[in-house]
N, C-alpha and C positions, 0 to 999 in steps of 0.2 A: 256440770252445776256442783258447788260446793256443797257442806253442809248445810251453811243458814239458807241457803236457795232452796234445799228440799226438807226444811223444817226440823232438823232434827241437830241444829246448835243453835249458841245463842253467841256468844262473842270466842267464836273460835276462829284462829290463823289459818285460812287453808294452805297455806305452806305444812302447817303441821299436822296437815291431814294427810300429806303424803310421806312415805315411809319406806326406804331402802330393804329392798328383801334380797338377804343375802345368799339364798337358793338363787336365785335368778339374777340380779344383779340388775333390777330393776326396779324404779319408784311407783309405790301399788297407792292408790287412796284408802284407808283405813280411817271409820267409824267408830266409835266408842255406842256399845247397844242402846237403846233406850225405850222407851215405853210406846206402845203402840201409838201411830198419828192420825190423827183425825183426815178425813179424805177432806183434799183440797183440791178444787176444779182446776183442771189442767189437762194436758196431752193425756189422752188413754195410750194404756198399755199395749205394746205388740203383738198380734195375734202369735199363736206357736207357729215355728217357722220361719219366723220374720225379723226375727233379732241376727245379732252381729252382724249389722251391714257394716262396711267399710266407711259409708261417708262419701265415697265419690263421684264426682260430676261423670254426667254421660259426653259423649262428643260434643260439642257444640252447645252441651244445653243442661242445666243440672236437673239431676229428677225431682218428680213434683208430686208425692206422696199429699192423700186427702188430707190425711194429718201428719202430727209430730208423731212420733213412735220415737218408744224408751225399751231400752231393756230389761224386763224381768228381773225381780229382785233375787238375788240367788237366797235358796232357803238357810236355814242357819247350819243344819246338819251337814251344808255339802262345804267343801275343804278348796280353797282356789289352789289351780294348777298351780305349782311349784312352791306352796306353803307346807310347812311341816305337816306331820299327822297330829301333832297336839297341838294348838295354841296355847297363849296363856290365857287367864280369866280376862275381859274386858278388851281384846284383841280381833278377836270375830269381827268381820267386817263384811262388805258387800262391794261387787263391780263395783268402778265407775258407768257411769248411766252416758252411754253415745246416745247423742241427738243429730239429729239430720235436720235440714234446713227445709225449711218452709217452701209452699211453690214461690217460685217469683220470678223475675225477667232476669235474665246473667248483667249484673250490672257493670256500667262501665266505669274506668278507673284511674284513677290518677296515683301518682307515688312510685317507686320502685324500691323503697326503704325495705320491704321484707327481704331480700336476697341479702343485705347488708346484716340484720338480724340474724338470718343462719349463720353469715362469716363470722359474728361477734358470742355468738350463742350454743353453736353447735354441738358444745360438751355438756349443755345439762338441758335446755329448752326442750330439745327433740323427744325427751325423756317423757314430754306431758301431750304430744302431739295425738298421742293414741287416745287420750281423753278427751282431746278435741277436736276429733275425725269431721264430726259432725260440720265443722264450721266452715268447711273447706268447700270451694266451688272450683268449677273447670267448663273450658270451651275448648273448642275443637282446634287441632295446631293446621288443622286442613291439609296437612302434608307438605308444608312450608316449612318443617324442622329437618333436623338429621336423624330423628326417632328416639330425641331423649341421649343424656349426658351419659360417658360409658367414663368410669373409674381409672380407666387405663389410658386415658385419653383427653388433650386440655379440652377444658370446660368451657363453653360461651351462651350466656344465660341472657336474655333482652328481657330490661327490667323497660315497664311500659307507662308512662303517666298521661292524663289526659286533663283537660278542663271542664269535664263537664260537672257540674257543680249537686252532687251525690252525696247524700249523707244530714243529719242534725244538725241544722246549724247552718252551712253553710251554700245559702241560696243567695245571701250577700254579697257574695265576692266576682267580683267581673260579671261577665255574660253568662247571664241565668240560662237564658236561651242553648247554650252549646252546645252540639248534637255529642260534642265529646274528643277531641282532638287528639294527636299524640304531642301533648303540650310539654312533657319531659320525659326523656328515651335517651339510656343508658347502654351501650353493651358492655356487658363486664365476662371479660376473660382470664381464665384463671389455668397457669400454664401446666404443661402434664407433668410436670415433677413438683407441682402446687408448693413450689419456693415464691411465685410472685404471680400481680394477676395488676391486670388494667383496666378501669373503668373507665369507658369512652363515650361522653356526651355528646350525641348529636342536636345541634342546632335546628329549634321546631321549625324558623322558617328560612332553611336551606334548600334551594332547587334540585329537585330530583323527578327521575322518572316512577312514577309508581306503575308495575306490571298489572297485568289482570291476575283476578285474585279470586279464582276455586273456592266458594265459601258456603258451610256446610247451614243451613237453614232450619229453624227450631222444629220445623215438618219432618226431618231429615233429608231434606233434597240439596242437592248443591246448585249455587246459581254461582256464575262466574259474574264476578263486579270487574266492568274494564276497565283499563289503566289509565293514566293521563302524563302526557310527556310536560316537565317543565312545570311541575307541584312546587308547593308547598312541601315539606317532609312531615308537617303536621296533621296533613289530609290526607294521610295512610291510614289513618284509623278515624272510624265515626262519618266520614265523608261517605254519601251514597252508600250506605250501612257497613262498610268496611269494618273486620275485626281485628285484632291484636294478630290474626296471623299475616292478613295483609302486611300491617307493618313489617313482619319482620320478615317478606317476602322482597319490599323495598331493601330492609337491610341489607341483603344481600346481593339485589343488585349494584347497591353502594356501596359496599364493601369488598365483594368477593366472599366474606364471610358468610358461611349460614349458621344461624342458632340452633343449639340443642335442645334451647326450652322456652320459654318468654312466662315473665310472671309483672303480673300488675296488682295494685291497690286503691283503695278510695281514697277518698279524699281525706276519711279523717284516720288514717295511716298514720297519719304526722304529729297527730294530736295524743292518737292512745298512745302511740309509744313510745313518746318524749313522757306523757306521766307516766309512762307503767315505769321508768328508768327514774322515776322522780328527775328528770330535768336532763335540759343536756345544756353545758358551758360552751358560750360561740364568744367571740371578740369582735369588737367594731373598731375601725382605727379613725372615728367620727359619731357626732350623734346622729340619729338618723328620724326623720320623721315623712314617711311617705303615708299618703292620705287614701294610696290606693291599695294600698297591701296593708293597711292597718298597722303596720308596726312604726312605733315610737322608743326607741333606746337611745340611753345616754353612750359618749364614746367610754371606750373599756371592755371587761368584760360581763357577761350577764350569763345566768342560768335561769333557760327559758322552755316550756312545754306546754301540750295543750292550742292554745289558740293564739298564740306568742310566737312559739314554733311555727304554725301553719304561717304567718304572717311573715317571720323571717324567710323562709324559702320561697316564699311568691313574692318578695320586693325586689326591685329592678331598678325603678325610675329615681332611687335614692344613693344607688350602690353606682360604680365603674363612668358607662359611659350611658347608662340607663337605659338598655336595652337587654335584650334575651341572653348574649353572649355574657351579660356582667350579671343576670343572674344565675346562669348556668356557674359561674365560678363560686358563688354565696352560696348553691345548693354542694358543690363539691364540697363546698367550708365545713357545713352541716353535715353531712355523712363522715367527714374524717371526723368532727367531733363526738358525733353518735357509735361509732367505731371505737373509738378510745375510751367513751365511757361503758358500751356492751362489754368489751373485754376490760376493763377493771374489775377488781376485788370485789369492791363496794355491789357492782352488779352479780357476777357470777359466784359468791358467795353468801346470796341471798334468794331463799326458797320465794321470797313472797316475792319480789320482784320477777322471778324468773318465770312463774305460774301468771304473773299477769302481762306478761311478754308475748307467752303462748298464746295465752287465749285474748289480746289483744290484732296478735299478728295474723292467729288463723282466721280472724273475722274479717282481719281488713282483704285478706292473701285471695288471688283468682292465679290459679295456672293452666297451666296448656294440656293438655287430655292427655300427654304422654308422662306428664308431673302427677297425676293423680292421685296419688296412694302415699300412705302413711310411711312407707319403708322407703317409696325412691325419695319423699322429700328428707326422713332422715339421711340416707344415704348423700343426699349432697350437702346439706348440712354437715355431715362428717365429712365430708371432700374441702367445702370452704374454708371449715374449722382452724384446717391445717396451718393458713394463712397469717402471716405474721403485720401486724399495721405498716413496717416502715415499707415492706416491698408490695402494699397495694398503693398503684399509682393512679392518677386523677388528672384526663388529659381531655380534651376537645377535638372535632375534627376538623380540621386547618380551612376554615377559609378566608374569603374576602367580598368585596360588597360585589354586588351585581353590577357589573359595568352598562347591563340593559337600561338601567335606573336610573334618572335624575333625581328623583329623590328617594335616598336609600332606604329599603323597608325590606329585601332580603338578603341571601347571602349564596356566594356561589364556593367551590371546591377550591381550594389552594392546589393548583395542578403542578404543583414542584414540590409541596410535601405532604398533601392527603397520601397519595399512595406508597408513599414509604412508611406513613403512620401504619396503614391500612396493612401493609404487607411484614409490617413486624409483629402486629399483632396474626396475621394468618400463620405464620413462622413460629409463632410462641418465644418471639423475642422480649426480653423481659425489658422493661422503660427503667427497672432500679439495678440497682448494686446489690446483686445476693449474695449471699454466704459463699464464702470461698469453698470451702468442703464442698457445698453440694454441686459447685460447679467445675469444679477439678478435672473430673474424667472428662467433662466435656469441653472446659480449655483445650486439655491434651490434645482432646482428637481436631478440634479448630487448628488447632497449633501447626498440627501435623496434617493438613488438609490445606493451609495456608501457605506451606513448605511449599507445595508443589506445584504452585504458581510463579515462584519466584525461580529465576534464571533468564535464559537466554531464550531466545524466541525466535524461530523460523521466519522466512518470510511467506505471505500469504500466497502467493505462488508455488511454494516448496510444500506446503501441507497436502498431505494426500487422505483422502475419507471417504470413508462408506457410509452411509446413511440408513437405519432402520428404525420403521414406525414401532414403537414397543409400550402402546399406551396412549398417545397424543389423538387429537384428532385426526379423523381419516383425510387423508392427503398433506398431511404435514410433512412427512419426511419427502414429498417432493417439490413442499414451497420451498421448506429449507434449503434443497439443492438448488433451486433456481436463485435464490437470497446468496447463497456462496457461491456460485459462478458469476450471479451480474451486478452483485453490491459487494461481494466483501472479496470477491480478489484469488476464493477459493477454486480454481480450474478445474485442479485433478481430485474431483468431487462425483459420487455415483448413488444413484435410487437403488439400494439392495432392497426391497419392500419391507415386508413385515416382520416381527425379531420372534423366537420362537418361543416366547412370554413375555407377557407385560409388566412392566415397572413402574412404581408407586415416582421414581424420579430417575431424570434424565442424567445415562453414563457416558464416559469418552474413554474405553479402555485401547492403551496402547500400550507398544512392545520399551525396554530401556532407553533404546537408542531412538526412541522417537518422540523423546519428553520436550523437546524445543516446540519441535511442529504441534504435539497438545496446550502447551501454553500458548501458542498464539490464536489455535483455534480457539480455547477456552476465553481467552481475551475479546476476539473478534462476538463469542456469542455471549458471554457475558454468566459463563459458568461457573460455580463454586469451585473451589478447592475439594471437597468432598464428592463432584461430580467424575473427577479424573481418578480413574482405577489402572495402578500400573500390571501391565499382564503381557498379552504375546498380541504379538501383528497377526493379522490373517493377510490373503492376496485377494486383489481386485480384479474384475472382467478381463484386466490384460498382464494379471499374472503376478503386478509386481506389489512390494505388501505395504500392507493402508492399515490406518486406525477405524476404529467401529465405534460410533457415533449413536445409541440406540435414544430415540427421543420418549419417556416416560411420561406417565399422567400429568406429574407438574410442567410439561412444557406450553407455553401460550404465544410462540407465536415465532421467526424468523425474528432474531434481530431483539429481543424481548429479553431482558436480562434474569435470570433465576439466580443471582447472588442476593442475598438476604441482608438487608442493611442491616448492623448490628448498633447504633448507636440512633438516640430520637435526635432531628434536628433541631437546631441551638433557636430559631424560631419559631418550637413549637410550644404551647404552655404545657407546665405539667408540677403536679406536687406529690405528696405523699401523705396517706392516712396517720403518720406520725407525727406529722408537724400543725403547729400552732399557728394558723394564720387569720391574720384581722379584716374583715371585710373592709373596703375603704369606696 
């Protein structure tokens, strides 16, 4: 709450109340002293021993105090931590008030904008999150996540939107009685080296298998919500009491990628955030008059905010083919425009806008129980803030019309391209061209690995190899032996049991004179050059020299290639956040 909200100022710009403390390197709220204020009806002060709350939500539900609590005012004679021993006259102040959320039901959400706010404003907006900690809400991840993002690994954040009409002024949009399905969902992947990111949109009408979902209830108990085969993706949220953790499980089953965290936001996120930054510039390739979304704009460039911005991201009947896939593209164009605005000097150099963004963002934000602290949000924001918009790629899960339908209403995975997209994200392969300097060492290693696959290859019948299980699923060594002998013609192979240690990746060790055999086995099994390890040979059960194939944790089954794709298929739609595109 700023000074005006506490009766301590009249026309003070909130930004002027935040001052950089040179001793701590952080922004602090400083208010000029004033005469004693009359009592104002409102929340009572917190009892001793109950101050300093982090405002964190509990697993599965928000904490529900009987009343709002505020931190007691710091006595004038006390000095702020990190402040000089003597402050100049007129600079004595108070700590920012921390406000807890009132008792209320956990919201059902829409949007996914907040992660992009963190990308765009990580260098500044997070400084105010401590002040706004009480706005943040959390719900349980129900064990569906990895346990939270890791600074030293690639990051996968699931952004979930809903069609539930929560929030003032939203009752008139569409199905007012919706329980809140996953209407807009994006899997945001940030590379391990933070040079690039991919935002993968998941169509709401995609047919998927929704798994069984253990879900924490408001009373703390756990209920398993039964899964559904062949269901629309959007039913992974809201249907039968499913929570965002169930959407997370559905994404894992669909893509093979387990998200680290999820973020969701209410329907007002688009309205409040676009207003906070002073509008977002979008481009239309034609006039649009959509009675359903209430969007009416002429061809050309427009600065939109508030209700008009919400109408823009909801429109679909007047763009593209008039369906959900067309709406996904216009949402991606909007998010790209929002990113550019957030990264602009006009935003980053305006303390007033940063405060408004932090206020709007934290009020709209709901996070999972692994991301419910200010420190974690700050750390995530710093990681996301390292990205350059030209290396943030937007794409959509490749789909085709559902062949089982005469009247096309749903879609299914495109079997020829969807696995490649999922594999690229899982293997941390960039969808964009990143800086050469950042890629130099990686390219050199890749070139050396690729060289091992080049050259003459032995006949399959000449390949001699023993197979060890070094972390793959039980029985993998035997099933691989059967496949090699019966399907691949590698008859000189044997099962050597378990490896002495587990490996993350499958390896093939061979002596220099066995290189031709190694190249043939790699081609048969789809092994990448990085799996080939020049070394020494061992002897098999017959006392003959043989190579050693150790199946690691990445092994997916005999005949399933482990070679990662290096380029996006030409048929896959892709755009980058730095490019201005016009909605058609």
